[in-house]
C-alpha positions as CSV (number, residue, x, y, z in Angstrom):
1,M,284.3,93.2,156.8
2,Y,281.4,90.8,157.1
3,A,281.0,87.8,154.9
4,V,277.5,86.2,154.6
5,D,276.9,82.5,154.6
6,G,275.4,82.1,151.2
7,A,274.6,78.4,151.3
8,F,270.8,79.3,151.3
9,F,271.1,80.2,147.6
10,A,271.2,76.4,146.9
11,Q,268.1,75.8,148.9
12,R,264.4,75.9,148.0
13,V,263.0,79.4,148.8
14,S,260.8,79.5,151.9
15,G,260.3,82.5,154.2
16,I,263.8,82.2,155.7
17,Q,265.6,82.2,152.4
18,R,263.3,85.0,151.1
19,Y,264.4,87.2,154.0
20,S,268.0,86.7,153.1
21,I,267.6,87.2,149.4
22,E,265.5,90.4,149.8
23,L,267.7,92.0,152.4
24,L,270.9,91.4,150.3
25,A,269.2,92.8,147.2
26,E,268.5,96.0,149.1
27,L,271.8,96.1,150.9
28,D,273.5,96.1,147.4
29,N,271.8,99.5,146.8
30,I,273.0,100.9,150.2
31,L,276.5,99.6,150.9
32,S,279.6,100.6,149.1
33,P,282.0,98.2,147.5
34,G,284.2,96.4,150.1
35,E,281.7,96.5,152.9
36,L,280.1,93.1,152.4
37,E,280.8,89.7,150.8
38,I,278.7,86.7,150.2
39,V,280.5,83.3,150.3
40,V,278.9,80.4,148.5
41,P,279.7,76.8,147.6
42,Q,281.2,76.2,144.2
43,G,278.7,76.2,141.4
44,V,275.9,77.9,143.3
45,K,274.1,80.6,141.4
46,T,273.4,84.0,142.9
47,P,271.8,87.2,141.7
48,E,274.1,89.8,140.1
49,Y,275.2,92.4,142.6
50,H,276.9,95.7,142.0
51,N,278.5,96.5,145.3
52,I,278.5,93.2,147.1
53,R,281.2,90.7,146.1
54,V,280.3,87.0,145.7
55,V,283.0,84.6,146.5
56,P,282.7,80.9,145.4
57,W,284.7,78.9,148.0
58,G,285.5,75.4,149.2
59,S,284.9,71.8,148.0
60,R,281.9,70.7,149.9
61,S,278.2,71.5,149.9
62,G,275.2,71.6,152.2
63,M,275.8,71.3,156.0
64,L,279.4,70.2,155.6
65,W,280.1,73.4,153.6
66,E,278.5,75.5,156.3
67,Q,280.2,73.8,159.2
68,M,283.7,73.4,157.6
69,D,284.4,75.4,154.4
70,Y,282.6,78.6,155.4
71,P,284.3,79.1,158.8
72,R,287.7,78.2,157.2
73,Y,287.1,81.1,154.8
74,L,286.4,83.5,157.7
75,R,289.6,82.4,159.5
76,Q,291.8,82.6,156.5
77,K,290.5,86.0,155.3
78,G,290.0,87.6,158.7
79,R,286.3,88.2,158.2
80,K,283.4,88.4,160.5
81,G,280.5,86.1,159.7
82,L,276.8,86.8,159.1
83,C,274.5,83.8,159.1
84,T,270.9,84.5,158.2
85,C,269.1,81.2,158.3
86,N,268.9,80.0,162.0
87,V,272.2,78.2,162.0
88,M,275.9,79.0,162.4
89,P,279.2,77.0,162.3
90,L,279.7,75.3,165.7
91,F,283.4,76.1,165.6
92,G,285.6,78.8,164.1
93,F,282.9,81.4,163.8
94,S,282.8,85.0,165.0
95,G,280.0,87.3,164.0
96,M,276.2,87.8,163.9
97,V,273.4,85.3,163.4
98,V,269.7,85.7,162.4
99,V,267.3,83.5,164.5
100,H,263.9,83.7,162.9
101,D,262.2,81.8,165.7
102,V,262.8,79.1,168.4
103,C,259.9,76.9,167.5
104,Y,261.9,73.7,167.9
105,R,262.5,74.7,171.6
106,A,259.1,76.3,172.3
107,R,257.0,73.6,170.8
108,P,258.7,70.2,170.9
109,D,255.3,68.6,170.6
110,F,255.3,69.6,166.9
111,Y,258.2,67.2,166.2
112,T,257.3,63.7,167.1
113,D,258.5,61.5,164.2
114,A,262.2,60.4,163.9
115,R,263.0,63.1,161.3
116,G,261.3,65.8,163.3
117,R,263.1,64.8,166.6
118,L,266.5,64.8,164.8
119,S,265.8,68.2,163.3
120,A,264.6,69.5,166.6
121,A,267.7,68.2,168.4
122,W,270.0,69.9,165.8
123,H,268.2,73.2,166.0
124,R,268.1,73.3,169.8
125,L,271.9,72.7,169.8
126,Q,272.2,75.6,167.4
127,Y,270.1,77.9,169.5
128,R,272.2,77.1,172.6
129,V,275.4,77.8,170.7
130,I,274.1,81.0,169.1
131,A,272.9,82.3,172.4
132,K,276.3,81.6,173.9
133,K,278.7,82.5,171.1
134,A,277.2,84.9,168.6
135,E,278.5,88.4,169.0
136,H,275.0,89.7,168.2
137,I,271.7,88.2,167.2
138,I,269.1,89.5,164.7
139,T,265.5,88.4,164.8
140,V,262.3,89.3,163.0
141,S,259.9,90.4,165.8
142,R,259.9,91.6,169.4
143,F,258.0,88.4,170.1
144,S,261.0,86.3,168.9
145,R,263.4,88.5,170.8
146,S,261.3,87.8,174.0
147,E,261.4,84.1,173.2
148,L,265.2,84.2,173.0
149,Q,265.3,85.8,176.4
150,R,262.7,83.4,177.8
151,Y,264.3,80.1,176.7
152,Y,268.0,81.0,176.4
153,G,268.5,84.0,178.7
154,V,269.7,86.2,175.9
155,A,269.7,89.9,177.0
156,P,267.5,92.1,174.8
157,S,270.5,94.4,174.3
158,R,272.2,91.5,172.3
159,V,269.2,91.3,169.9
160,T,268.2,93.6,167.1
161,V,264.8,93.3,165.5
162,I,264.8,93.6,161.7
163,P,261.4,92.5,160.3
164,N,260.2,90.8,157.2
165,A,258.4,92.7,154.4
166,W,256.3,92.2,151.3
167,Q,257.6,94.2,148.3
168,H,258.8,91.1,146.6
169,M,255.2,90.4,145.7
170,Q,255.2,93.5,143.5
171,R,257.5,91.7,141.1
172,T,255.1,88.8,140.6
173,Q,252.6,89.0,137.8
174,P,249.2,87.5,138.5
175,D,248.3,84.5,136.4
176,P,245.2,85.3,134.3
177,N,244.6,81.6,133.7
178,A,244.2,80.5,137.4
179,F,240.4,80.4,137.3
180,D,240.5,78.4,134.1
181,K,242.6,75.9,136.0
182,W,240.2,75.8,138.9
183,P,236.8,76.7,137.4
184,E,235.0,75.7,140.7
185,L,236.6,78.8,142.3
186,H,234.9,82.1,141.7
187,P,236.4,85.5,142.5
188,G,235.3,86.7,145.9
189,E,233.5,83.5,146.9
190,Y,236.3,81.3,148.4
191,Y,238.5,81.2,151.4
192,F,242.2,80.6,150.6
193,S,245.0,79.2,152.6
194,M,248.5,78.0,151.9
195,S,249.5,75.1,154.2
196,N,251.7,72.1,154.6
197,L,251.9,69.2,157.1
198,L,254.0,71.0,159.6
199,K,252.0,71.1,162.8
200,N,252.5,74.8,163.5
201,K,250.6,75.6,160.3
202,N,247.4,74.1,161.9
203,F,246.0,72.6,158.7
204,P,243.2,70.8,160.6
205,W,241.6,74.1,161.6
206,V,240.9,75.0,158.0
207,L,239.3,71.6,157.4
208,R,237.1,72.0,160.4
209,A,236.1,75.5,159.2
210,A,235.1,74.0,155.9
211,R,233.0,71.4,157.6
212,E,231.2,74.1,159.6
213,K,230.5,76.3,156.5
214,P,229.5,73.9,153.8
215,E,228.0,76.6,151.6
216,A,231.5,78.3,151.1
217,M,234.4,77.0,149.1
218,F,237.8,76.5,150.7
219,A,240.9,76.4,148.5
220,I,244.1,75.0,150.0
221,A,247.5,75.2,148.3
222,G,250.6,73.6,149.5
223,G,252.9,70.6,149.5
224,G,252.7,67.3,151.1
225,N,249.8,64.9,150.8
226,L,247.2,67.2,152.4
227,A,244.3,65.1,151.1
228,K,245.8,61.9,152.7
229,A,246.3,63.8,156.0
230,A,242.6,64.9,155.8
231,G,241.6,61.3,155.4
232,E,243.5,60.3,158.6
233,M,241.5,63.0,160.4
234,G,238.2,61.7,159.0
235,L,237.7,64.8,157.0
236,E,238.5,63.5,153.5
237,D,235.0,63.8,152.0
238,L,234.4,67.6,152.3
239,P,232.9,68.6,149.0
240,N,233.7,72.3,149.5
241,V,237.5,71.8,149.8
242,R,239.8,71.9,146.8
243,Y,243.4,70.8,147.2
244,L,245.5,72.8,144.7
245,G,248.9,71.3,145.4
246,Y,251.9,73.5,144.7
247,V,250.9,76.7,143.0
248,S,253.1,79.1,141.0
249,D,253.8,82.6,142.4
250,G,251.5,84.0,139.7
251,E,248.7,81.7,140.6
252,A,249.1,82.4,144.3
253,K,248.9,86.1,143.6
254,T,245.7,85.7,141.6
255,L,244.1,83.5,144.3
256,M,245.1,85.9,147.1
257,A,243.8,88.9,145.3
258,N,240.4,87.4,144.6
259,C,239.7,85.4,147.8
260,K,237.0,86.2,150.3
261,A,239.6,86.0,153.0
262,F,243.1,84.5,153.5
263,L,243.3,82.0,156.4
264,F,246.4,81.7,158.6
265,P,245.5,79.8,161.8
266,T,249.1,79.3,162.8
267,L,250.1,77.9,166.2
268,Y,253.6,79.4,166.3
269,E,255.5,81.9,164.2
270,G,258.4,84.2,164.5
271,F,256.8,86.7,162.2
272,G,254.2,85.1,159.9
273,I,254.7,86.6,156.4
274,P,252.0,84.9,154.3
275,P,249.1,87.1,155.5
276,L,251.3,90.2,154.7
277,E,251.9,88.8,151.2
278,A,248.2,88.1,150.8
279,I,247.3,91.7,151.8
280,A,250.0,93.0,149.4
281,C,248.3,91.0,146.6
282,G,244.9,92.5,147.4
283,A,243.3,90.1,149.8
284,P,240.5,92.1,151.5
285,R,240.7,90.3,154.8
286,V,243.2,88.0,156.6
287,L,242.2,85.7,159.5
288,V,245.1,85.0,161.8
289,S,245.5,83.3,165.1
290,D,245.2,85.5,168.2
291,T,248.8,85.2,169.4
292,P,251.3,87.8,170.7
293,C,253.3,87.5,167.5
294,M,250.4,88.0,165.2
295,R,249.1,90.9,167.3
296,E,252.5,92.6,167.1
297,V,252.8,92.2,163.3
298,Y,249.2,92.9,162.2
299,G,247.8,95.1,164.9
300,S,244.2,96.1,164.1
301,H,244.5,95.2,160.4
302,A,243.6,91.5,160.8
303,D,240.7,89.4,162.0
304,Y,241.8,87.3,165.0
305,I,240.9,83.6,165.7
306,D,240.9,82.6,169.3
307,L,242.2,79.1,169.0
308,N,241.3,78.3,172.6
309,T,237.6,78.8,171.9
310,N,237.3,78.5,168.1
311,P,238.0,74.9,166.8
312,G,237.1,75.9,163.3
313,N,234.8,78.7,162.4
314,V,235.6,81.6,160.0
315,D,232.7,83.6,161.4
316,E,233.7,83.6,165.1
317,V,236.6,86.1,164.9
318,T,237.5,89.4,166.3
319,P,237.2,91.7,163.3
320,G,239.9,94.1,162.2
321,H,239.8,96.9,159.7
322,N,241.6,98.2,156.6
323,A,243.9,95.2,156.0
324,A,246.0,97.2,153.6
325,G,246.9,99.6,156.4
326,V,249.6,97.3,157.7
327,L,251.7,97.5,154.5
328,A,253.2,100.9,155.4
329,R,254.8,99.4,158.5
330,Y,257.2,97.1,156.6
331,S,259.6,97.4,153.7
332,W,262.7,95.5,152.7
333,E,264.4,98.8,152.2
334,K,263.7,99.9,155.8
335,S,264.9,96.6,157.1
336,A,268.0,96.7,154.9
337,R,268.9,100.1,156.3
338,L,268.6,98.8,159.8
339,L,270.9,96.0,158.9
340,A,273.4,98.2,157.1
341,E,273.6,100.5,160.2
342,L,274.1,97.5,162.4
343,L,276.9,96.1,160.1
344,R,278.7,99.4,160.1
345,N,278.4,99.9,163.8
346,R,279.6,96.4,164.6
347,A,282.5,96.8,162.1
348,S,283.6,100.1,163.6
349,E,283.7,98.5,167.1
350,A,285.8,95.6,166.0
């Protein structure tokens, strides 16, 4: 039997945690009782499952729980492990690991402050250990599989691609009051992006695009002091930029559904789920960077930004068509069935 590292239930939900939550919800509908467990630190809340058993365990929390209590459970109970969030116990672990991307290795130039360098060092150590010790690796795209081979020599046969999906957005209700909150935004007349200060998100590109198109409104949601960062770049006084701060899921759905286009000028991703979420919410167009990963995920259904020649212009893109056509390629149920098959096959080989 496999036992999932459920420490992510105590973390803020980003794309990595979303992947874990959605796959487990679908697996609960596919697997039979006794096929999978989730092990969590004491006091951590989880969804209610019917066929997956949740086991509170240990006395620690955070990284110490993952590195000490979780592997102790695996050893004592004779379980295989499944870690879904880029890290695994350095000792006492046998099982499978999900590596969403290897950005810390591929783009060390993104991590230049003390905290970034420390995080990069930890994750690069993790990548090396996973490449050497994990019995099997799961990743979210063929691009990420090729990166594992390129940087760590992982044979493609050791990696299964199980992609992200978008159906979780169907559970979110749009917020009808979003345009009352931001009356300067008018449906169909603004470009929308969700960003932060991580360098791979390429927040400066959106600002330069706003500078080049002063007649259009640009709405930017996200954490961190984006306005302060804009000031450090000399782009703080753009009258057509609105910083929305953190937005609720309902507000995000409304803003995605009614934007002129959703902007995603990323420099590096393992999959890149936000444009897929935007399309699922009704965004008529998504503009994404022209990279192998984005081409793999979005095919002809996105407009592509050549970041080598386009420093910030929403009109200089390679146009796609029928953005909604990409949705049929991905579903959490399909991905969960791939994972269920992998779990059963690996368990039968043990």
